[in-house]
C-alpha positions in Angstrom: -8.2 -20.5 -42.1 -7.6 -16.8 -42.0 -4.1 -17.3 -43.4 -5.4 -19.4 -46.3 -7.9 -16.8 -46.9 -5.2 -14.0 -47.0 -3.1 -16.0 -49.4 -5.7 -17.1 -51.8 -8.0 -14.1 -51.9 -5.5 -11.8 -53.9 -5.3 -14.7 -56.5 -8.9 -14.9 -56.8 -9.1 -11.1 -57.2 -6.5 -11.2 -60.0 -8.3 -13.9 -61.8 -11.8 -12.2 -61.4 -10.1 -8.9 -62.9 -8.0 -10.4 -65.6 -9.9 -13.4 -66.8 -13.4 -12.0 -67.6 -15.6 -14.8 -69.2 -15.3 -14.6 -73.0 -19.0 -15.2 -73.3 -19.4 -11.7 -71.5 -17.5 -10.1 -74.3 -19.5 -11.8 -77.1 -23.0 -11.4 -75.8 -25.3 -8.5 -75.4 -24.8 -8.4 -71.5 -23.4 -5.4 -70.4 -20.1 -5.4 -68.6 -20.0 -2.8 -65.6 -16.8 -1.1 -64.7 -16.4 -0.8 -61.0 -13.6 1.0 -59.2 -12.7 0.1 -55.6 -10.5 2.8 -54.2 -8.9 1.7 -50.8 -7.2 4.2 -48.7 -4.5 1.8 -47.5 -2.2 -1.0 -49.0 -2.8 -4.7 -49.4 -0.8 -5.6 -46.3 -3.1 -3.5 -44.0 -5.2 -5.9 -41.9 -8.5 -4.4 -42.8 -7.9 -4.4 -46.7 -8.7 -8.2 -47.0 -12.0 -7.9 -45.2 -13.0 -5.0 -47.2 -12.2 -6.9 -50.5 -13.9 -9.9 -49.4 -17.0 -7.9 -48.5 -17.0 -6.0 -51.8 -16.8 -9.2 -53.7 -19.4 -10.9 -51.8 -21.9 -7.9 -52.1 -21.2 -7.6 -55.9 -21.6 -11.3 -56.8 -24.8 -11.5 -54.8 -26.6 -8.4 -56.5 -25.2 -8.9 -59.9 -25.7 -12.7 -60.3 -27.0 -12.2 -64.0 -24.8 -9.3 -65.2 -21.0 -9.0 -65.5 -18.8 -6.5 -63.9 -15.1 -5.9 -63.8 -13.8 -4.8 -60.5 -10.5 -2.5 -60.5 -8.7 -2.4 -57.2 -6.6 0.5 -56.3 -4.6 0.9 -53.0 -3.5 4.4 -52.0 -1.2 3.2 -49.4 -1.9 6.5 -47.4 -1.2 4.8 -44.1 2.6 4.5 -44.8 2.9 7.8 -46.6 1.2 11.1 -46.5 -1.7 12.2 -48.7 0.4 14.9 -50.2 2.8 12.2 -51.6 0.2 9.6 -52.5 -2.6 11.8 -54.0 -0.7 12.9 -57.2 0.5 9.4 -57.9 -3.1 7.9 -57.6 -4.4 10.7 -59.8 -1.8 9.9 -62.6 -2.5 6.3 -62.4 -6.4 6.7 -62.7 -6.0 9.3 -65.3 -3.9 6.8 -67.6 -6.5 4.0 -67.0 -9.4 6.1 -67.8 -7.7 7.4 -71.0 -7.0 3.8 -72.0 -10.1 1.9 -70.7 -12.8 4.5 -70.4 -14.4 5.9 -67.2 -16.4 3.8 -64.5 -20.0 2.9 -63.8 -19.5 3.1 -60.1 -16.9 3.9 -57.5 -16.7 2.3 -54.1 -14.2 4.0 -51.6 -12.8 2.6 -48.4 -11.8 4.9 -45.5 -11.4 8.7 -45.2 -8.5 9.3 -47.4 -10.1 7.8 -50.4 -13.3 9.9 -49.9 -11.0 13.1 -49.7 -9.3 12.1 -52.8 -12.7 11.6 -54.7 -14.0 15.0 -53.3 -10.9 16.7 -54.9 -10.4 14.9 -58.3 -13.5 12.7 -59.0 -15.2 15.2 -61.3 -12.0 15.8 -63.2 -11.1 12.3 -63.6 -14.5 10.5 -64.2 -17.3 13.2 -64.5 -19.9 14.5 -62.0 -22.4 11.8 -62.7 -20.5 8.7 -61.7 -22.1 7.5 -58.5 -19.9 7.1 -55.4 -20.5 4.8 -52.5 -18.1 5.2 -49.5 -17.8 3.3 -46.2 -15.4 3.1 -43.3 -15.4 6.8 -42.8 -14.6 8.1 -39.2 -15.2 11.8 -40.0 -18.9 11.8 -39.2 -19.4 15.5 -40.1 -17.5 15.1 -43.4 -19.6 12.0 -44.2 -22.9 13.7 -43.3 -22.0 16.8 -45.6 -20.9 14.6 -48.5 -24.1 12.6 -48.5 -26.0 15.7 -49.2 -24.4 15.6 -52.6 -26.5 14.0 -55.4 -23.8 11.4 -56.6 -22.7 10.3 -53.0 -23.9 8.0 -50.3 -22.4 5.4 -48.1 -21.8 4.0 -44.5 -20.3 5.8 -41.6 -17.8 3.9 -39.5 -19.0 4.4 -36.0 -16.5 3.0 -33.6 -18.0 1.8 -30.4 -15.4 3.3 -27.8 -17.9 3.7 -25.1 -19.2 0.1 -25.1 -15.8 -1.1 -25.5 -14.6 0.9 -22.3 -17.5 -0.1 -20.3 -17.0 -3.7 -21.2 -13.3 -3.5 -20.1 -14.4 -2.4 -16.6 -17.3 -4.7 -16.3 -15.2 -7.9 -17.5 -12.4 -7.2 -14.9 -13.7 -5.8 -11.5 -10.3 -5.1 -10.2 -9.6 -2.9 -13.1 -9.0 0.8 -11.8 -7.0 2.2 -14.8 -7.5 1.7 -18.6 -4.3 2.6 -20.5 -5.4 4.0 -23.9 -2.6 3.7 -26.6 -2.6 6.2 -29.4 0.0 7.7 -31.7 0.7 10.9 -33.7 -0.6 9.6 -37.0 -3.8 11.3 -38.4 -5.7 8.2 -37.4 -4.2 8.2 -34.0 -5.1 11.9 -33.4 -8.6 11.5 -34.7 -8.9 8.5 -32.4 -7.9 10.5 -29.4 -10.3 13.4 -30.2 -13.2 10.8 -30.8 -12.3 9.0 -27.5 -12.3 12.2 -25.4 -15.7 13.2 -26.9 -17.2 9.8 -26.6 -16.3 8.7 -23.0 -18.1 10.5 -20.0 -16.3 12.2 -17.2 -16.7 9.4 -14.6 -15.1 6.8 -17.0 -12.7 9.3 -18.5 -11.1 9.8 -15.1 -10.3 6.1 -14.8 -8.4 6.3 -18.3 -4.8 7.2 -18.8 -3.7 8.3 -22.3 -0.4 6.6 -23.4 0.6 8.6 -26.4 3.3 7.3 -28.7 3.8 10.9 -29.8 5.5 11.4 -26.4 7.3 7.9 -26.0 9.4 5.5 -28.2 8.2 2.0 -28.7 10.8 1.0 -26.0 9.8 3.6 -23.4 6.1 2.8 -23.6 6.9 -0.8 -23.6 8.7 -0.5 -20.3 5.6 1.3 -19.0 3.2 -1.5 -20.2 5.5 -4.2 -18.6 5.1 -2.6 -15.2 1.2 -2.8 -15.3 -0.4 -4.9 -12.6 -3.7 -6.6 -11.8 -5.6 -3.3 -11.6 -4.7 -2.3 -15.1 -6.2 -3.1 -18.5 -5.1 -1.7 -22.1 -7.2 -0.2 -24.9 -5.3 -0.2 -28.4 -6.4 2.4 -30.7 -3.4 3.3 -32.9 0.2 2.2 -32.5 1.9 2.8 -36.0 4.5 5.5 -35.2 6.4 6.8 -32.0 7.9 10.0 -31.1 11.2 9.1 -33.0 9.5 8.5 -36.1 9.9 4.6 -36.1 7.0 2.9 -37.6 5.5 -0.5 -37.3 2.6 -2.1 -39.4 -0.3 -3.5 -37.3 0.9 -7.1 -36.9 4.2 -5.7 -35.7 2.5 -3.5 -33.2 0.4 -6.5 -31.9 3.7 -8.4 -31.5 5.2 -5.5 -29.6 2.3 -5.5 -27.1 2.6 -9.2 -26.8 6.2 -8.8 -25.9 5.8 -6.1 -23.2 2.1 -6.0 -21.9 0.9 -8.9 -19.8 -2.6 -7.4 -19.2 -5.9 -7.9 -21.4 -5.6 -5.5 -24.7 -9.1 -4.5 -25.9 -9.5 -3.3 -29.5 -12.5 -1.9 -31.1 -11.7 -3.2 -34.6 -12.2 -6.8 -36.0 -8.5 -7.1 -37.2 -6.0 -8.5 -34.5 -8.9 -10.1 -32.3 -7.9 -13.7 -31.7 -4.4 -13.0 -32.5 -3.3 -11.5 -29.2 -6.0 -8.8 -28.7 -9.0 -9.5 -26.5 -11.5 -7.6 -28.6 -14.4 -5.6 -27.8 -17.5 -4.1 -29.5 -15.8 -4.1 -32.8 -16.2 -2.6 -36.4 -16.6 -5.2 -39.0 -15.0 -3.9 -42.3 -16.2 -6.9 -44.2 -19.9 -6.2 -43.4 -19.5 -2.4 -44.2 -17.8 -3.2 -47.5 -20.7 -5.8 -48.4 -23.3 -3.1 -47.6 -21.5 -0.7 -49.7 -21.3 -3.0 -52.8 -24.7 -3.9 -52.3 -25.9 -0.1 -52.5 -23.7 0.3 -55.5 -25.2 -2.7 -57.3 -28.7 -1.4 -56.5 -27.5 2.0 -58.3 -26.3 0.0 -61.4 -29.7 -1.7 -61.4 -31.4 1.8 -61.6 -32.2 2.9 -58.2 -31.3 6.5 -57.4 -29.0 7.6 -54.8 -31.6 9.7 -53.1 -33.6 6.3 -52.3 -30.4 5.0 -50.7 -29.8 7.1 -47.4 -26.6 7.5 -45.5 -26.1 4.4 -43.1 -24.9 5.8 -39.7 -25.1 2.3 -37.8 -22.6 0.1 -39.3 -23.8 -3.0 -37.4 -21.0 -3.2 -34.7 -20.8 -6.5 -32.9 -19.2 -7.8 -29.5 -16.4 -9.9 -30.7 -14.2 -11.4 -28.1 -11.2 -14.0 -27.9 -12.5 -16.7 -25.4 -8.9 -17.9 -24.6 -7.9 -14.5 -23.5 -11.0 -14.0 -21.3 -10.3 -17.3 -19.5 -6.6 -16.6 -19.2 -7.2 -13.2 -17.4 -10.2 -14.4 -15.5 -12.8 -12.5 -16.9 -16.4 -12.2 -15.3 -18.2 -14.1 -18.1 -21.6 -13.2 -16.6 -20.8 -9.6 -17.7 -20.7 -10.4 -21.3 -23.7 -9.4 -23.5 -25.8 -12.0 -24.9 -25.0 -11.5 -28.4 -21.4 -11.9 -27.9 -19.4 -13.7 -30.7 -16.3 -15.7 -29.5 -13.2 -16.7 -31.3 -10.9 -19.5 -30.1 -13.5 -21.0 -27.9 -12.8 -24.7 -27.2 -15.1 -27.0 -28.8 -16.6 -30.2 -27.3 -15.6 -33.6 -28.3 -18.7 -33.9 -30.8 -18.1 -30.5 -32.1 -14.3 -31.1 -32.6 -14.9 -34.4 -34.5 -18.3 -33.9 -36.3 -17.3 -36.2 -39.1 -16.0 -39.1 -37.0 -19.4 -40.6 -36.4 -20.4 -40.3 -40.0 -17.1 -41.8 -41.1 -17.5 -44.8 -38.6 -21.1 -45.4 -39.9 -19.9 -45.3 -43.5 -17.1 -47.7 -42.7 -19.5 -50.1 -41.0 -21.8 -50.0 -44.0 -19.0 -50.5 -46.5 -17.8 -53.6 -44.6 -21.3 -55.1 -44.7 -21.7 -54.4 -48.4 -18.1 -55.3 -49.3 -17.8 -58.5 -47.2 -15.3 -59.9 -49.6 -12.7 -57.4 -48.4 -13.1 -58.2 -44.9 -10.2 -60.4 -44.6 -8.0 -57.5 -46.0 -9.0 -55.3 -43.2 -8.5 -58.2 -40.7 -5.0 -58.6 -41.8 -4.4 -54.9 -41.8 -5.7 -54.8 -38.3 -3.4 -57.8 -37.2 -0.3 -55.9 -38.6 -1.5 -52.8 -36.7 -1.5 -54.7 -33.4 2.0 -56.1 -34.1 3.2 -52.7 -34.7 1.4 -51.5 -31.4 3.2 -54.3 -29.5 6.5 -53.2 -30.7 5.6 -49.6 -29.7 4.6 -50.9 -26.2 8.0 -52.5 -25.8 9.9 -49.2 -26.8 7.5 -47.4 -24.4 8.3 -49.7 -21.5 11.9 -49.3 -22.0 11.5 -45.5 -21.6 9.1 -46.1 -18.7 11.6 -48.4 -16.8 14.8 -46.0 -17.3 13.1 -42.7 -16.5 14.4 -40.8 -13.7 10.8 -39.3 -13.1 8.3 -41.3 -11.1 5.5 -43.0 -13.2 2.3 -45.0 -12.6 0.1 -46.9 -14.8 -3.5 -47.0 -13.3 -6.6 -48.9 -14.1 -9.4 -46.4 -14.4 -12.2 -48.8 -13.7 -11.2 -49.4 -10.0 -8.2 -47.3 -9.6 -5.7 -50.2 -8.9 -2.1 -49.5 -9.7 -1.1 -51.8 -12.6 2.6 -51.0 -12.9 5.2 -48.6 -11.6 8.7 -47.7 -12.7 11.8 -47.9 -10.5 11.7 -44.1 -9.9 8.3 -44.4 -8.5 9.3 -47.3 -6.2 12.1 -45.1 -4.7 9.8 -42.1 -4.4 7.0 -43.9 -2.5 9.2 -46.1 -0.6 7.6 -49.5 -1.5 8.8 -52.5 -3.2 7.2 -53.3 -6.6 5.1 -56.1 -5.4 3.7 -54.1 -2.4 3.0 -51.1 -4.7 1.1 -53.1 -7.3 -1.2 -54.3 -4.4 -2.3 -50.8 -3.7 -5.0 -48.6 -5.0 -4.4 -45.1 -6.0 -6.6 -43.9 -3.4 -4.1 -45.5 -0.7 -1.7 -42.9 -1.9 -3.8 -40.0 -3.0 -5.3 -37.8 -0.2 -8.5 -36.9 -2.2 -11.7 -38.8 -1.3 -12.4 -41.7 -3.4 -15.5 -40.3 -5.2 -13.7 -37.2 -6.0 -10.7 -39.3 -7.3 -13.0 -41.2 -9.6 -14.2 -37.9 -11.0 -10.7 -36.9 -11.7 -9.9 -40.3 -13.6 -13.0 -39.8 -15.5 -12.1 -36.4 -16.7 -8.8 -37.8 -18.0 -10.8 -40.5 -19.9 -13.1 -38.1 -21.4 -10.1 -35.7 -22.5 -11.4 -32.8 -20.4 -8.4 -32.4 -18.2 -4.9 -33.8 -17.7 -3.0 -31.7 -15.1 -3.6 -32.0 -11.5 -2.2 -30.9 -8.1 -2.4 -33.6 -5.4 -1.1 -34.6 -2.1 0.5 -38.0 -2.0 1.3 -40.2 1.1 4.5 -42.2 1.0 5.2 -45.3 2.8 6.7 -43.5 5.8 3.5 -41.6 6.3 5.1 -38.4 4.9 2.7 -36.2 2.8 4.2 -34.6 -0.3 2.6 -31.9 -2.6 2.9 -33.3 -6.2 2.0 -32.2 -9.8 0.5 -35.1 -11.9 0.2 -35.2 -15.6 -2.1 -38.1 -16.9 -3.1 -39.3 -20.3 -5.1 -42.3 -21.5 -3.0 -45.0 -23.2 -3.7 -48.5 -24.4 -1.9 -51.7 -23.2 -3.2 -54.8 -25.0 -6.2 -52.9 -26.1 -7.3 -52.1 -22.7 -7.5 -48.4 -21.7 -5.3 -47.4 -18.9 -4.1 -44.2 -17.3 -0.5 -43.2 -17.6 0.6 -40.6 -14.9 3.9 -38.7 -14.5 4.5 -37.4 -10.9 6.7 -34.4 -10.0 7.4 -33.5 -6.5 6.5 -29.8 -5.8 6.9 -29.9 -2.1 10.0 -27.7 -1.8 8.4 -25.3 -4.5 5.3 -25.0 -2.5 7.3 -24.3 0.5 9.2 -21.5 -1.4 5.9 -20.0 -2.6 4.6 -19.9 1.1 7.8 -18.1 2.1 7.5 -15.5 -0.6 3.8 -14.9 0.3 4.5 -14.7 4.1 7.5 -12.3 3.2 4.8 -10.2 1.1 2.5 -10.3 3.9 5.1 -9.1 6.3 6.2 -6.2 4.1 2.5 -5.1 3.7 2.1 -5.2 7.6 5.4 -3.3 8.0 4.0 -0.7 5.5 0.7 -0.4 7.6 2.7 0.1 10.8 4.8 2.8 9.0 1.4 4.6 8.1 0.1 4.1 11.7 3.4 5.5 13.0 3.4 8.6 10.8 -0.2 9.3 11.8 0.7 9.0 15.4 3.8 11.3 15.0 1.7 13.8 13.3 -0.7 14.0 16.2 2.2 14.1 18.8 4.1 16.8 16.9 1.1 18.9 16.1 -0.1 18.9 19.6 2.8 20.8 21.1 3.1 22.9 18.1 -0.4 24.2 18.8 0.4 26.3 22.0 3.8 27.2 20.6 2.2 28.9 17.4 -0.7 30.2 19.4 1.1 31.9 22.3 3.7 33.3 19.8 0.8 34.7 17.7 -0.5 36.2 20.8 2.7 37.7 22.0 3.3 39.2 18.6 0.3 41.2 19.0 1.1 42.6 22.6 4.8 42.7 22.2 6.4 46.2 21.3 10.2 45.8 21.9 11.9 45.2 18.6 14.4 42.7 20.0 11.7 40.6 21.5 9.6 40.8 18.4 12.5 39.5 16.2 12.8 36.4 18.7 9.2 35.9 18.5 9.1 35.9 14.7 12.0 33.4 14.6 10.1 31.1 17.0 6.9 31.3 14.9 8.8 30.8 11.6 10.6 27.7 13.0 7.4 26.2 14.2 5.7 26.8 10.7 8.8 25.1 9.2 8.3 22.3 11.5 4.6 22.1 10.6 5.3 22.0 7.0 7.7 19.2 7.3 5.2 17.0 9.2 2.6 17.7 6.7 4.9 16.8 3.9 5.9 13.5 5.5 2.4 12.6 6.2 1.2 13.5 2.7 4.0 11.7 0.9 3.3 8.6 2.8 -0.5 8.8 2.1 0.4 9.4 -1.6 2.8 6.4 -2.0 0.1 4.2 -0.2 -2.7 5.1 -2.5 -4.7 6.8 0.2 -4.6 10.3 -1.4 -7.6 10.9 -3.7 -8.5 14.2 -5.5 -11.5 16.4 -4.2 -12.9 18.4 -7.3 -14.7 21.7 -7.0 -15.3 24.9 -9.0 -13.4 28.0 -8.5 -12.3 31.4 -10.3 -8.9 30.4 -11.3 -7.2 33.8 -11.6 -8.4 35.0 -8.2 -7.2 31.7 -6.7 -3.8 32.2 -8.2 -3.5 35.9 -7.2 -4.8 35.0 -3.6 -2.2 32.1 -3.3 0.6 34.6 -4.3 -0.4 36.9 -1.4 0.5 34.1 1.1 4.0 33.9 -0.2 4.9 37.6 0.0 6.0 37.4 3.7 7.9 34.2 3.2 9.6 35.5 0.1 12.0 37.8 2.3 13.0 40.5 -0.1 12.2 38.6 -3.3 9.7 40.3 -5.6 6.8 37.8 -6.7 5.0 38.6 -9.9 2.1 37.0 -11.8 2.4 36.8 -15.6 -0.9 35.9 -17.4 0.2 34.2 -20.4 2.7 31.5 -21.9 3.8 31.5 -25.5 1.5 29.3 -27.5 -1.2 29.2 -24.8 -4.4 31.1 -24.1 -4.3 33.7 -21.2 -6.7 33.2 -18.3 -9.7 35.5 -18.2 -10.7 37.2 -15.0 -13.9 35.4 -14.7 -12.8 31.9 -15.9 -13.9 29.1 -13.6 -12.3 25.7 -13.7 -13.2 22.3 -12.1 -10.2 20.5 -10.4 -8.7 19.9 -7.0 -8.2 23.3 -5.6 -6.1 22.0 -2.6 -3.8 20.0 -4.7 -3.2 23.0 -7.0 -2.5 25.2 -4.0 0.0 22.6 -2.8 1.9 22.5 -6.0 2.1 26.3 -6.1 3.2 26.2 -2.5 6.0 23.7 -3.1 7.4 25.2 -6.3 7.1 28.9 -5.2 8.5 28.0 -1.8 11.5 26.2 -3.4 12.2 29.0 -5.7 12.0 31.8 -2.9 14.4 29.6 -0.8 17.1 29.3 -3.5 16.6 32.9 -4.7 18.1 35.7 -2.6 17.0 39.3 -3.5 15.8 38.3 -6.9 12.7 37.9 -8.9 10.2 34.9 -8.8 7.7 35.0 -11.6 4.4 32.7 -11.9 3.4 32.2 -15.5 -0.1 30.8 -16.0 -2.2 30.0 -19.1 -4.5 27.3 -20.8 -3.4 25.1 -23.6 -5.2 22.6 -25.8 -8.7 24.1 -25.2 -11.2 21.8 -26.7 -14.9 23.1 -27.4 -14.4 25.6 -24.6 -15.0 22.8 -22.1 -11.7 20.9 -21.7 -8.3 22.4 -21.3 -4.9 21.9 -19.8 -3.7 24.3 -17.0 0.0 25.2 -17.3 1.8 26.9 -14.6 5.5 27.8 -14.7 7.6 29.3 -11.8 10.6 31.2 -12.9 13.5 32.4 -10.7 16.9 33.9 -11.2 18.4 31.9 -8.3 21.4 29.6 -8.0 20.1 27.0 -10.6 20.5 23.2 -10.5 23.3 21.2 -12.0 22.4 18.8 -14.8 23.8 15.7 -13.1 21.1 16.1 -10.4 18.2 17.2 -12.4 16.9 13.6 -13.4 16.7 12.6 -9.5 15.4 16.0 -8.3 11.8 14.7 -8.0 12.7 11.8 -5.9 12.1 11.9 -2.1 14.8 13.4 0.2 16.9 14.6 -2.7 18.8 18.0 -2.6 21.7 19.3 -4.6 23.7 19.9 -1.4 23.4 16.9 1.1 26.4 17.7 3.3 26.2 18.6 7.0 27.4 22.2 6.1 24.7 22.7 3.4 23.5 26.2 3.0 19.8 25.6 2.6 17.5 23.8 4.9 14.6 21.2 4.1 13.9 17.6 3.9 13.8 17.3 0.1 10.1 16.2 0.0 8.6 19.2 -1.8 9.2 18.2 -5.3 8.7 14.5 -4.6 5.1 15.4 -3.4 4.5 17.6 -6.3 5.3 14.7 -8.6 2.8 12.5 -6.9 0.1 15.1 -7.1 0.5 15.7 -10.5 0.4 11.8 -11.3 -2.8 11.7 -9.3 -4.3 14.6 -11.4 -3.1 12.8 -14.7 -0.7 15.7 -15.4 3.0 16.4 -16.0 5.8 18.1 -14.3 9.4 19.1 -15.2 12.0 21.7 -15.0 14.6 23.6 -17.0 17.7 25.0 -15.2 21.1 26.2 -15.6 23.5 26.5 -12.9 24.1 30.1 -11.8 21.3 31.5 -13.9 18.1 30.2 -12.4 15.4 27.7 -13.0 12.1 27.1 -14.5 9.8 24.6 -12.7 6.5 23.8 -14.6 3.5 21.4 -14.4 0.4 20.8 -16.5 -3.0 19.3 -15.3 -6.1 18.6 -17.2 -9.1 20.8 -16.0 -12.7 21.2 -16.9 -13.7 24.8 -17.9 -17.1 25.8 -16.3 -19.2 27.9 -18.4 -20.7 30.1 -15.6 -18.7 32.2 -13.3 -19.3 34.1 -10.0 -17.8 37.3 -8.4 -15.5 36.1 -5.4 -16.9 37.1 -2.0 -14.9 39.8 -0.3 -12.9 38.3 2.5 -14.0 39.1 5.9 -11.8 40.3 8.7 -13.4 38.8 11.7 -11.0 40.2 14.3 -12.5 43.7 13.9 -16.0 42.6 14.3 -15.5 40.3 17.1 -13.3 42.7 19.1 -16.5 45.0 19.4 -18.8 42.2 20.4 -20.0 42.0 24.1 -18.6 38.9 25.8 -21.0 35.9 25.6 -22.0 33.5 28.3 -20.0 30.3 29.0 -17.6 28.1 26.9 -16.5 24.5 27.7 -12.9 23.5 26.6 -12.6 19.7 26.3 -8.8 19.1 26.1 -6.4 16.8 28.0 -3.3 18.8 27.2 -2.9 21.7 29.8 -0.8 24.0 27.4 -3.4 23.9 24.8 -6.1 24.6 27.3 -4.0 27.5 28.6 -3.6 28.7 25.0 -7.4 28.6 24.2 -8.3 30.3 27.6 -5.6 33.1 26.9 -7.1 33.7 23.4 -10.8 33.6 24.1 -11.1 35.0 27.8 -11.8 38.5 26.3 -14.9 37.1 24.5 -16.3 34.9 27.2 -17.5 35.7 30.7 -16.8 32.0 31.7 -14.5 29.4 30.4 -14.4 25.8 31.9 -11.9 23.1 31.1 -12.7 19.3 31.0 -9.5 17.0 30.8 -11.4 14.2 28.9 -14.6 13.2 27.3 -16.2 11.6 30.4 -15.6 14.6 32.5 -17.2 16.7 29.6 -20.4 14.6 30.0 -20.5 15.2 33.6 -20.0 18.9 33.2 -22.6 19.3 30.6 -25.2 17.5 32.6 -24.6 19.9 35.4 -24.2 23.2 33.5 -25.4 24.8 30.3 -22.8 26.2 28.0 -23.3 28.3 24.8 -20.5 26.7 22.8 -18.2 23.6 23.1 -14.6 23.2 22.0 -14.1 19.4 21.7 -10.7 17.7 21.2 -11.1 14.3 19.4 -8.1 12.5 20.8 -8.1 12.1 24.5 -7.5 9.3 27.2 -10.5 7.8 29.3 -13.0 8.8 26.5 -12.3 10.3 23.1 -14.2 13.5 21.5 -16.3 11.4 19.2 -17.9 9.2 21.9 -18.4 12.2 24.2 -19.9 14.2 21.4 -22.6 11.2 20.8 -23.4 11.3 24.5 -23.7 15.1 24.9 -26.0 15.3 21.7 -28.5 13.0 23.6 -29.2 15.8 26.0 -32.1 17.9 24.7 -30.3 21.2 25.5 -27.2 20.3 23.5 -29.3 19.3 20.4 -28.4 22.7 18.8 -25.5 24.1 20.8 -22.4 24.5 18.4 -19.7 22.0 19.0 -16.4 22.9 17.3 -13.9 19.9 17.2 -10.0 20.3 17.0 -7.6 17.5 16.2 -3.9 16.9 15.5 -4.9 14.1 12.9 -4.6 16.1 9.8 -6.6 13.4 7.7 -9.9 13.8 5.9 -11.3 10.7 7.9 -11.3 12.6 11.1 -13.3 15.4 9.6 -15.8 13.0 8.0 -16.4 11.1 11.1 -16.7 14.1 13.2 -19.6 15.5 10.9 -21.6 12.2 10.8 -22.1 12.5 14.6 -23.1 16.1 14.8 -19.9 18.2 15.1 -20.4 21.5 13.3 -16.7 22.2 12.3 -13.3 20.6 12.5 -10.3 22.7 13.2 -6.7 21.2 12.6 -4.0 21.8 15.1 -2.0 24.0 15.3 -5.0 26.5 15.5 -4.1 30.3 15.2 -5.9 32.9 17.4 -7.7 34.3 14.4 -9.1 30.9 13.6 -10.5 30.5 17.2 -12.0 34.0 16.9 -13.5 33.5 13.7 -15.2 30.2 15.0 -16.9 32.0 17.7 -18.1 34.7 15.3 -19.5 32.2 12.9 -21.7 30.4 15.3 -22.4 32.7 18.2 -22.9 35.9 16.1 -23.9 34.9 12.6 -25.1 38.4 11.8 -21.7 39.7 12.2 -20.3 36.8 10.1 -22.5 38.0 7.2 -21.2 41.4 7.2 
């Protein structure tokens, strides 16, 4: 129907324009001249709806008057306004010169309104009224509506309603991929989208900008989407290479690559591959605009026709797409309008019953022709018998098993030779059976299936059929209703799917085994993290203590080498565990507010010792970006940004000997002072990277030199982890490098700019204060590792008068029942009884309701920290623990007045 409408509508328009009734020319009735100025061309999908709406509104309100409708298409979607505006101006200038001015102007979409604001008074005069519709620029529309000769309808795209609908219809959806392009419409769509969607939904949306991809590149991304993804199409007319597609071509492109539901907030395309949403109806807007215009022609003033800001959007969805992707139909609004919804038999054939009654009445009235119909029926029966003979030949010679079944009782009426061979019966024996004898379904359910075929509801089934030897086979059955000698029967084609089912089971089992192996890998990595951190704790702790005590230069050098090697081992353990968590989807952002410049400056101080002779400098500014002010606060994941800086700066320092490492920072694309993109660049003048390895450098375990004699150490995980972090934060990462001249690594992440700021609290050197504090009473150390216990006692003995050690949680319960301690240090992972269980029992003792309990663990995960706090642990320290961290903990909980200094 839409195709016929699109084909016939232009012809109707042409006739309505050129073939004005002669009576109108020869009568006193006034003929109005109306100009409809459309922004795009006739091939653009909204044009037909706009024209249809203008015609319907005009004809309804000007029943007794005549009007000439002049259609003008600006074609500004395909060409720029600078190219099209002069051409349209010249054409209209010539038309007005020959035909006279217009009584009314109706404009569709933004470019047409912009043209009229520039040229209307010059072309037609200041008093010609203008009614606009389909305008996306709300501020422009509201401003123009203040003029005495303008009014109209704003196009209010329901993006928030459509996005909420996408997540509510498909509960598994985690990410909504929003497709935009670099056209003016695409850029406006993106701005409007970012302004319309709240933060909690915006974080679940990913912008796929054709300004950054070609159609093929974005198509490959879309082809990889899974069951947790959905797509929102806003604009897809031009890609980064300048290639263009019209709307229908863009929809076909999506059908080719994307196998997930595609939402669209406009009427066009819904039901033709797009699932829809809360859509804008250009037909209804055009009809409202034409109605406004006709009321003006009848004498109403524009001041009485206010700007319409609600264009009446409706929920319009493709029913077949909803069913195909398994949408939650209960989440649909009550006023939803469906396309492609299957009709019932009565709805599908509403005229059949009327035709039947009419034929019956005609037979009664015209009895004389009864014999003619009888002869025709007899001829039809003969043809049917011939057709049955041909069908029987195909039936007998087919290699596919086929059965004919009587639906009234389920008896097998006939079977072809292939069916006899498949089931293992001879013909006479099989015809004595009922279909329930070979089908494993209960008889009642089997009758329902046969009834559904008779009623035309279903025809495809998956059954288990029993063979003569007792073997059960999985079969696919396609059944349809046929007639043999005018008796309705069921014709079934059977396909053996047993082997295919077995293959499917093998595939599922293999998938489950792979998932189990991946889980075992994660458990193994977590265990290895714990086992490697535990011995690193005393190594780093005792090394730190000895560095404070040792004065011999050679011994100091050896101790520094031990400490640096242990730190490198700790970073490797962290990198392996973090990369595993990221790849498994268990690494989520934790957002907070912080002063950006102070944070970057503080992070740089951490690298000074590691730089080993390199100079590290902070440069506040990047070409084309906004420098960061000293009090600027941002909202993002502080720890992830720190990890990115640590990886990139550490990488540059490692490959730069006695050179310069610069960190450039700035903000770009700042929107309304609230949203921006943080860009950080790390410049070095080191060895550089060859071009043939740059594309794979962000893959795990990748280094330029992989030989056993390589000059630089490392596992090659830092850049891979950086890429995963940037992906989690919806950012980008890349590099520019020239071998022998140095490298520039950069990344960008979106941030929210916080309006207020605060002065950073001065750092506290706890070591000075705690050294002057009198030793407090007793401390209980609950630790199963003797080396760790020795380290803790060596570190804290000058602050405590008494330090006891419990080797497991059960022993700790016994010692706390017999003694009163001022503070407890609790290991979380121990034999016999773990620290979590022990803490729960200790907290039941009234004396220990408020005694500080500080836990330490080698499991570097958020889960350990979260579980500990739920059962009353005051703080969790991650192994290895430095002497300074232990001292600071004592100061914080036993001498809070010193901690606040």
